[in-house]
C-alpha positions in Angstrom: -3.1 12.1 4.4 -1.7 9.8 6.8 1.1 11.0 9.2 3.8 8.9 10.2 6.3 8.8 13.0 8.6 6.7 15.2 9.1 6.5 18.9 11.8 4.6 20.7 10.5 2.4 23.4 13.0 0.1 25.1 15.4 -1.4 22.3 12.8 -1.3 20.0 11.3 1.6 17.6 7.6 1.7 17.2 6.1 3.2 13.5 3.0 5.1 14.2 0.5 6.2 11.7 -2.0 9.2 13.0 -1.2 8.1 16.5 -1.8 4.6 16.5 0.9 2.0 16.6 1.2 -0.2 13.7 4.8 -1.9 13.7 7.7 -2.6 16.0 11.2 -3.0 14.4 14.6 -3.2 16.0 16.5 -0.3 14.3 15.7 3.2 13.9 17.3 3.0 10.1 14.5 0.2 9.4 11.6 2.4 10.7 12.9 5.2 8.6 12.8 2.9 5.7 9.4 1.5 6.3 8.1 5.0 6.7 9.5 6.1 3.4 8.2 3.3 1.4 4.7 3.7 2.9 4.5 7.4 2.0 5.9 6.7 -1.4 3.5 3.9 -2.0 0.3 6.1 -0.9 1.9 8.9 -2.7 1.7 6.6 -5.8 -1.9 5.4 -5.3 -2.9 9.0 -5.1 -1.5 9.7 -8.6 -3.3 6.5 -10.2 -6.9 7.0 -11.2 -9.2 4.2 -10.7 -11.1 3.1 -13.7 -14.8 3.2 -13.9 -16.9 -0.1 -13.4 -16.1 -2.7 -16.0 -18.9 -3.5 -18.5 -20.5 -7.0 -17.7 -19.7 -8.1 -21.6 -16.3 -8.8 -22.6 -14.4 -6.4 -24.4 -13.6 -8.8 -27.3 -16.2 -11.3 -28.7 -15.3 -14.8 -28.3 -15.8 -17.7 -30.6 -17.3 -21.0 -29.6 -14.6 -23.6 -29.7 -14.9 -26.5 -32.0 -14.7 -29.7 -30.4 -13.5 -33.0 -32.5 
């Protein structure tokens, strides 16, 4: 799992993921909001089960269209 943090550099805040700088924003509130949203998205991805490989054949048979 990715750990997020923020550090202040000058007048800006830098968002880090696993000690790697990934984003620079102007406010602490925006940095905290982005960390929260990223964590929520990653948690939602973990909860979704990925389907198996899709079959090559279509799921519904298709009729050949009639041309005038």
